[in-house]
One Martini backbone bead per residue (centre of mass of N, CA, C, O) as a GRO file, in nm:
protein
  119
    1LEU     BB    1   5.540   0.916   0.758
    2THR     BB    2   5.309   0.661   0.653
    3ASP     BB    3   5.038   0.504   0.451
    4LYS     BB    4   5.150   0.235   0.500
    5PRO     BB    5   5.144  -0.063   0.602
    6LEU     BB    6   5.335  -0.241   0.819
    7LYS     BB    7   5.359  -0.496   0.649
    8GLN     BB    8   5.480  -0.355   0.397
    9VAL     BB    9   5.732  -0.241   0.531
   10LEU     BB   10   5.847  -0.526   0.623
   11ALA     BB   11   5.819  -0.693   0.344
   12LYS     BB   12   5.857  -0.413   0.135
   13PRO     BB   13   6.111  -0.182   0.154
   14ASP     BB   14   6.180  -0.116  -0.174
   15THR     BB   15   5.949   0.096  -0.279
   16SER     BB   16   6.090   0.322  -0.091
   17GLY     BB   17   6.295   0.527   0.082
   18ARG     BB   18   6.118   0.558   0.337
   19LEU     BB   19   6.073   0.252   0.385
   20ILE     BB   20   6.365   0.179   0.434
   21LYS     BB   21   6.406   0.351   0.681
   22TRP     BB   22   6.185   0.212   0.855
   23SER     BB   23   6.298  -0.074   0.837
   24VAL     BB   24   6.562  -0.012   0.984
   25GLU     BB   25   6.444   0.105   1.242
   26LEU     BB   26   6.260  -0.153   1.311
   27GLY     BB   27   6.489  -0.376   1.299
   28GLU     BB   28   6.621  -0.307   1.581
   29TYR     BB   29   6.336  -0.423   1.739
   30ASP     BB   30   6.202  -0.679   1.629
   31VAL     BB   31   5.958  -0.641   1.435
   32LYS     BB   32   5.637  -0.793   1.409
   33PHE     BB   33   5.384  -0.924   1.208
   34LYS     BB   34   5.032  -0.959   1.314
   35ALA     BB   35   4.743  -1.067   1.230
   36LYS     BB   36   4.416  -0.998   1.272
   37PRO     BB   37   4.158  -1.173   1.348
   38ALA     BB   38   3.855  -1.256   1.267
   39ILE     BB   39   3.529  -1.224   1.350
   40LYS     BB   40   3.298  -1.446   1.410
   41SER     BB   41   2.958  -1.482   1.394
   42GLN     BB   42   2.922  -1.684   1.631
   43VAL     BB   43   3.041  -1.504   1.848
   44LEU     BB   44   2.823  -1.285   1.824
   45THR     BB   45   2.582  -1.467   1.882
   46ASP     BB   46   2.675  -1.560   2.162
   47PHE     BB   47   2.690  -1.280   2.289
   48VAL     BB   48   2.393  -1.207   2.252
   49GLY     BB   49   2.276  -1.457   2.398
   50ASP     BB   50   2.428  -1.400   2.677
   51ASN     BB   51   2.330  -1.064   2.681
   52THR     BB   52   2.031  -1.111   2.691
   53PRO     BB   53   1.755  -1.023   2.821
   54THR     BB   54   1.509  -1.237   3.006
   55GLU     BB   55   1.337  -1.047   3.127
   56CYS     BB   56   1.060  -0.899   3.159
   57MET     BB   57   0.978  -0.569   3.056
   58GLU     BB   58   0.730  -0.586   3.211
   59GLU     BB   59   0.588  -0.500   3.516
   60ASN     BB   60   0.268  -0.575   3.433
   61PRO     BB   61   0.142  -0.847   3.366
   62SER     BB   62  -0.092  -1.015   3.256
   63GLU     BB   63  -0.287  -1.273   3.351
   64ASN     BB   64  -0.223  -1.451   3.093
   65GLU     BB   65   0.109  -1.415   3.114
   66ARG     BB   66   0.201  -1.547   3.391
   67GLY     BB   67   0.190  -1.870   3.271
   68MET     BB   68   0.392  -1.809   3.047
   69TRP     BB   69   0.608  -1.882   2.810
   70LYS     BB   70   0.929  -1.776   2.675
   71LEU     BB   71   1.040  -1.708   2.334
   72SER     BB   72   1.371  -1.669   2.211
   73VAL     BB   73   1.505  -1.552   1.895
   74ASP     BB   74   1.805  -1.615   1.685
   75GLY     BB   75   1.971  -1.526   1.376
   76SER     BB   76   2.242  -1.639   1.150
   77SER     BB   77   2.475  -1.545   0.879
   78CYS     BB   78   2.736  -1.680   0.662
   79ILE     BB   79   2.974  -1.824   0.478
   80THR     BB   80   3.003  -2.085   0.687
   81GLY     BB   81   2.695  -2.027   0.787
   82SER     BB   82   2.413  -2.116   0.999
   83GLY     BB   83   2.195  -2.001   1.277
   84ALA     BB   84   2.067  -2.051   1.620
   85TRP     BB   85   1.897  -1.900   1.907
   86LEU     BB   86   1.748  -2.040   2.204
   87VAL     BB   87   1.507  -1.914   2.457
   88LEU     BB   88   1.353  -2.064   2.741
   89THR     BB   89   1.104  -1.922   2.964
   90SER     BB   90   0.973  -1.941   3.257
   91PRO     BB   91   0.762  -1.800   3.489
   92ASP     BB   92   1.005  -1.847   3.723
   93GLY     BB   93   1.298  -1.816   3.535
   94TRP     BB   94   1.362  -2.059   3.385
   95MET     BB   95   1.631  -2.167   3.166
   96LEU     BB   96   1.650  -2.259   2.809
   97ASP     BB   97   1.922  -2.329   2.594
   98TYR     BB   98   1.983  -2.319   2.223
   99ALA     BB   99   2.190  -2.435   1.957
  100LEU     BB  100   2.203  -2.390   1.602
  101ARG     BB  101   2.308  -2.569   1.297
  102PHE     BB  102   2.289  -2.536   0.970
  103GLY     BB  103   2.294  -2.752   0.660
  104PHE     BB  104   2.242  -2.468   0.512
  105LYS     BB  105   2.187  -2.210   0.317
  106ALA     BB  106   2.140  -1.870   0.455
  107THR     BB  107   1.992  -1.605   0.544
  108ASN     BB  108   1.911  -1.412   0.796
  109ASN     BB  109   1.605  -1.437   0.757
  110GLU     BB  110   1.599  -1.746   0.731
  111ALA     BB  111   1.728  -1.808   1.008
  112GLU     BB  112   1.502  -1.679   1.177
  113TRP     BB  113   1.275  -1.865   1.075
  114GLU     BB  114   1.406  -2.133   1.159
  115ALA     BB  115   1.415  -2.064   1.458
  116LEU     BB  116   1.110  -2.034   1.494
  117ILE     BB  117   1.038  -2.322   1.402
  118ALA     BB  118   1.220  -2.476   1.610
  119GLY     BB  119   1.062  -2.340   1.862
   0.00000   0.00000   0.00000
């Protein structure tokens, strides 16, 4: 075979004799190249937020913690922006979740701090 990507074989078959051969062979089957889109960071943030366990990990919470609400925060940043995911859980298990999108550039660490401050 070849070490060239399929897109290059289909788009520029004249770069080598072997590539021309494969272009002719693949041309019989009407093969088209379609680039795989990149996964956006917000999709990953949403996935983590949706699939993060919200129940308390401790089996026997202390007496002081039984009536406390739990706040979980997560932040992320990428080239297109930054944001945060907040989940507030009541002592009886009721959950309130909220997503934020920041209007300024921030690193991952800064986004996590902004999420904590927003919560």
